[in-house]
C-alpha positions as CSV (number, residue, x, y, z in Angstrom):
1,R,-2.2,-6.8,7.9
2,V,0.7,-4.9,6.5
3,L,1.2,-4.6,2.8
4,H,4.9,-3.9,2.5
5,A,6.3,-1.8,-0.3
6,S,8.2,-4.8,-1.7
7,E,5.1,-7.0,-1.7
8,I,3.1,-4.2,-3.5
9,S,5.8,-3.7,-6.1
10,R,6.3,-7.4,-6.8
11,S,2.5,-7.8,-7.2
12,M,2.0,-4.8,-9.4
13,L,5.0,-5.3,-11.6
14,R,4.6,-9.0,-12.4
15,R,3.6,-10.2,-15.8
16,E,-0.1,-10.3,-14.8
17,P,-0.4,-7.4,-12.4
18,Y,-2.2,-7.8,-9.1
19,N,-3.4,-4.2,-8.6
20,L,-3.3,-2.2,-5.4
21,N,-7.1,-2.0,-5.1
22,A,-7.4,-5.8,-5.3
23,M,-4.6,-6.2,-2.7
24,S,-6.4,-3.7,-0.4
25,H,-9.7,-5.6,-0.8
26,D,-8.0,-8.9,-0.1
27,A,-6.2,-7.5,3.0
28,A,-9.5,-6.2,4.4
29,I,-11.1,-9.6,3.8
30,Q,-8.1,-11.3,5.6
31,M,-8.5,-9.0,8.6
32,I,-12.3,-9.5,8.8
33,R,-11.8,-13.3,8.5
34,A,-9.2,-13.2,11.3
35,V,-11.6,-11.3,13.6
36,L,-14.4,-13.8,12.8
37,D,-12.0,-16.7,13.3
38,A,-11.1,-15.3,16.8
39,G,-14.8,-15.7,17.7
40,V,-15.8,-12.0,17.5
41,K,-19.3,-11.4,16.3
42,V,-19.3,-8.6,13.7
43,D,-22.6,-6.8,13.2
44,T,-21.3,-3.9,11.0
45,A,-18.1,-3.2,9.2
46,F,-17.3,0.4,8.2
47,I,-14.9,0.6,5.3
48,D,-13.3,3.5,3.5
49,T,-13.7,2.5,-0.1
50,V,-10.9,1.6,-2.4
51,G,-12.4,1.7,-5.9
52,I,-16.1,1.7,-6.6
53,A,-18.0,1.5,-3.3
54,D,-21.0,-0.6,-4.5
55,S,-18.7,-3.1,-6.2
56,Y,-16.5,-3.4,-3.1
57,R,-19.6,-3.8,-0.8
58,A,-21.0,-6.5,-3.1
59,K,-17.6,-8.3,-3.0
60,L,-17.6,-8.3,0.8
61,E,-21.2,-9.4,1.0
62,R,-20.4,-12.4,-1.3
63,E,-17.3,-13.2,0.6
64,F,-19.0,-13.2,4.0
65,E,-22.4,-14.5,3.0
66,G,-24.1,-16.2,6.0
67,H,-22.3,-14.0,8.6
68,S,-25.1,-11.4,8.7
69,I,-22.5,-8.5,8.5
70,R,-23.8,-5.1,7.4
71,F,-21.0,-3.5,5.3
72,V,-20.9,0.3,5.1
73,V,-18.5,1.0,2.3
74,E,-18.2,4.7,1.4
75,K,-15.7,7.3,0.3
76,K,-14.3,9.3,3.3
77,A,-15.8,6.7,5.7
78,D,-12.9,7.5,8.0
79,A,-14.3,11.0,8.4
80,K,-17.9,9.8,8.9
81,Y,-17.8,6.8,11.2
82,A,-16.0,6.6,14.5
83,P,-14.8,2.9,14.2
84,C,-13.4,3.7,10.7
85,S,-11.8,6.9,12.1
86,A,-10.1,4.9,14.9
87,A,-8.9,2.3,12.4
88,S,-7.5,5.0,10.2
89,V,-5.5,6.5,13.2
90,V,-4.2,3.0,14.2
91,A,-3.1,2.4,10.6
92,K,-1.3,5.7,10.3
93,V,0.4,5.3,13.7
94,S,1.4,1.8,12.8
95,R,2.8,3.0,9.4
96,D,4.7,5.8,11.1
97,T,6.1,3.4,13.7
98,L,7.1,0.9,11.0
99,T,8.8,3.4,8.8
100,S,10.6,5.3,11.6
101,S,12.2,2.1,12.9
102,W,12.7,0.6,9.4
103,T,15.7,-1.7,9.1
104,F,17.0,-1.4,5.5
105,S,18.0,-4.6,3.9
106,E,20.6,-2.7,1.8
107,P,24.0,-2.9,3.6
108,E,24.9,0.3,5.4
109,Y,22.1,2.4,3.7
110,E,20.9,5.4,5.5
111,P,18.5,7.8,3.7
112,V,19.8,11.2,2.6
113,G,18.3,13.8,4.9
114,G,17.2,11.3,7.5
115,R,13.9,9.5,7.8
116,L,11.7,12.4,6.9
117,Y,9.6,10.4,4.5
118,G,6.4,12.4,4.9
119,S,3.0,11.0,4.4
120,G,3.7,8.9,1.3
121,Y,1.4,11.0,-0.8
122,P,2.9,12.6,-4.0
123,S,1.6,16.1,-3.0
124,D,3.5,16.1,0.3
125,P,6.6,18.3,0.1
126,K,8.5,16.0,2.6
127,C,7.7,13.0,0.5
128,K,8.7,14.7,-2.7
129,N,12.0,15.8,-1.1
130,W,12.7,12.3,0.2
131,V,12.1,10.7,-3.3
132,D,14.2,13.3,-5.0
133,K,17.2,12.8,-2.7
134,N,17.1,9.0,-2.1
135,L,17.7,7.2,-5.4
136,A,20.1,4.8,-3.8
137,D,21.4,3.3,-7.0
138,P,20.9,4.4,-10.6
139,I,20.3,0.7,-11.7
140,F,18.6,-0.9,-8.7
141,G,16.7,2.3,-7.7
142,F,15.4,3.0,-4.2
143,P,15.9,1.2,-0.9
144,D,13.5,-1.6,0.0
145,L,11.3,0.8,1.9
146,A,10.1,2.4,-1.3
147,R,7.3,1.1,-3.6
148,F,8.9,0.8,-7.1
149,S,5.5,0.6,-8.7
150,W,4.4,4.0,-7.4
151,G,4.3,6.8,-10.0
152,P,6.8,9.2,-8.4
153,M,9.3,6.4,-8.0
154,K,8.9,5.3,-11.6
155,K,9.3,8.9,-12.8
156,T,12.5,9.5,-10.7
157,M,13.9,6.2,-12.0
158,Q,13.2,7.4,-15.6
159,E,14.8,10.8,-15.0
160,K,17.8,9.8,-12.9
161,G,18.2,6.1,-13.3
162,V,19.9,4.1,-16.0
163,T,17.7,2.9,-18.8
164,M,17.8,-0.8,-19.3
165,T,16.7,-3.0,-22.1
166,W,16.1,-6.6,-21.3
167,E,16.3,-9.2,-24.1
168,A,13.5,-11.2,-22.5
169,D,11.2,-8.1,-22.9
170,D,12.1,-7.9,-26.6
171,D,11.3,-11.6,-27.0
172,D,7.8,-11.1,-25.6
173,E,7.1,-8.5,-28.3
């Protein structure tokens, strides 16, 4: 299950936000359900937590009641459990493959400085550099690869973009 940047942004920036933790939980549930639907018996699922581990585990146990799945939901589970470590590697390789071969929907857009996006974490110098150099348009922002709801993107838009006031927003107040 891929959560594309545009899907995350649309979800987080809508009138009633669907937050990233909830999206991540739902994506994990969809993946577990797909495995079960394929006829695979799941004894134990190791999950690197997003949010509060006990709450997430309880949510999974409710969702999969009757399937006898033991859920191990912990911080840093990818460093503690081999199946979770393997899944983390697969996710990172998939992400790198997806981003390196990304086809931008914006006509003729090619990122300044190439496709050196970095890890996607705000502390990564490569990522910071990419964000700093790739505001594609002062009104519309970054190319579709970027998650507009992400703090560093919002900050760059505030600093380098054009400030807009929408009448509809004024009406809501």
